[in-house]
Steps between C-alpha positions, in 0.01 A plus 500: 500500500794453260424636154705466189658705225691405184848586379565731207628236257210424271240556775266792557383645830135593536450871540234675710146457374194720482226467764280197431172534316227566754214356298490197730365274222609142461595339174696636207339812360605798288588799717562753224338565164684638194455875464294600198747775422807280532717486193575129560323233711617460860572159654205379704575490871376207708405472866643171626400307813720230645259206479405576139843562352538394137861401586657215693521585872591300809596561862756320716575529870852582616605137466386522136208262551207581270200642687294626203501502121254595229380295206735672255797399718381139507494501117836673450728405791637145516404305812189692611214253521127516564542286812791630702675266749361547853834537679682834490843360413355318198382839371851639473510682164841343437368150561191561284717623215732198518268217605448197275640645180820306439787600274620854468258778605313661215595861424191647664560290812857627517385860452246466782764339725738789438223754574398343832861440607582867442207598722578239768876522520525796735311319780527127420826312488544201272442247779157654575401487134609136469314375812172424313682320217480144633409262220617736224756353262855587607582635151223755531604596853851559363351726231325702772827528694683624192228762426514615861875564473456685171214738579531836671251588775248773422560808709257656745219720368124543534435336163750312287488463121717222355539407133382154400540320167239228442454261211162523324361334188617797291847489655678679790297786650609779735312514830530696822453349845362748753558401864365680803564408863253470783530377857302193389711419196605604151271561203642437153321615182638400160392713202623558143758781488334844477146355515283666768818625665351816651186320611698224671715754682186680611340176621806384695525842669162434667657269754221480758243415236723242333594309813142498630380346173782246499433388856137426413628273221770327705508123459434296819818313589615227736793652682727462801446781745521621857192642669537761775192591705518774764220624726491804729452378856209651695391711203144527637629630834731750331217619276275559802763710678593733212299772326406383149743734324792380717410134457499537121825693521655216700380225265619694193838550668528127569413416139742758362781374724428137415465574129851641475641189671304256282617674184860473619469121511285453186175432688178507296180621662220244530136490599426493877164482678519735800739772613822299458728457203600217267810505282643242262867440424588328174831350375743770389793477260742685729394411858336226705132573536458292817780685679362830365172424679676418828709820495192698399301367797776594746548846345125546533516403867774756571318771307185438702698532825622843390152606391357377830746713696411807290131462580562430867686832524236677295196366684658440843338157502627154587371317194757303299455460125563145383473333161457128565658325204506154345706357213437193288638362174320291241402450141156641409299649217539877465244712320331839517158619613373819339260736672362828370781688671798265535678186390611262772739206488338192650653166601281191521587209729605395850816709508310829542239344729755348738700823507194703594420258784857505626500881518199469734722307744775764508503756780705809586661530157617138473609367162394137460615282207409152392758221500449478127602867464816451704591177322491672163757760604846429353748404775700819464189703568350275768823536701421874528157442657459458874188294558359263757224417746453631852458214750444471873814381679532260794471786751208661326706763322448574131794409275556516126587173329686624189449353151194303607136469393169412659151407390247777545288276725794471741539879524142613571177348620309476173182402682466830682399856419669680219718200406208288376561627148849341513355150489552503122881519553526299824758265353706767319865512607608857566774709660553860607756714315662704775791681331726512196878506493720707267223632274 
């Protein structure tokens, strides 16, 4: 995950911090009492927790769409509202700062624009930032363009501290914006200069604790996404043939191999009932998320072929390892479910349900995709995908009809055996992705 630093001109880099307080208590509490023998009183230290910060804090994903903010941020940062827009693109921090204000941006709005542009500029180009700006006055869009040209990108580091000057009732006040980077997004905390500095550094150093808390607070959002569902073929048979320790070794190896590939293409793990896997792909500022999912599926297929060969040599058996995969694109509500041990991303709606059913139809490592998925691919990417339907020719031979689709009900007998469950998607138009060119 890219992480940012700051330059030397008027900006300060966070230094290493002490190990976090192990008290484990929530809230804001004193962690040190003044010594009775001290010649002068010591400053009281505070234990901060992310969801009870006394400072403005918010989180954005890597397209700078707001995914969480606290009450203090709503009060202090222009554009953050109680009821956030449902669509992801309408939650762009740049759009929220500029929306429905008219005239020249106020000084605090300009300061917040500069801050977020500095954090975004290394990964997002100007066109990506301007995409959600439909309906915004052209004069304000021009202001954003000018600020983008002026600002310098923050450099890579674990935690970034940037100076921020904000107008308050008593006049201009010096603030610091602390930004820390996670795979799921970027957390920004804005605090008065020198106030709780050590405590904030200590809090932000506890990365696992911070991101877990933030994910439980994540706002549900209506978003475009791709769903990938993959199931291990004949998993029950494989389990019965292997000693328990070897079966678990195999499954862990499959998950580790797949996990590396999903991370490469920005896949996000989702909840799956059974021994398969579900991953979500969301719009990215620097790549096409639909094509990412297609390439990911084919890389996964090749990786499974290599892993299958390894285990055939190891076990001297004839079993082939296949991940039967399905891809679908849609717009659905994304949220999180929290258990006592984990936080899982969950998508509600037909997109996930249809994808799961389609993966049941796949056999021998096939990658099936819906017509909707293929239609959403930009032409320059779709030209790289070899896809089509296998048909029976005039002489009974099987031939591939390239760049074609078929309804599920025309491919299998949905009235028989294991295909009965496909009745829900009988009319769904699908195709098989067979190869990729020049990727």
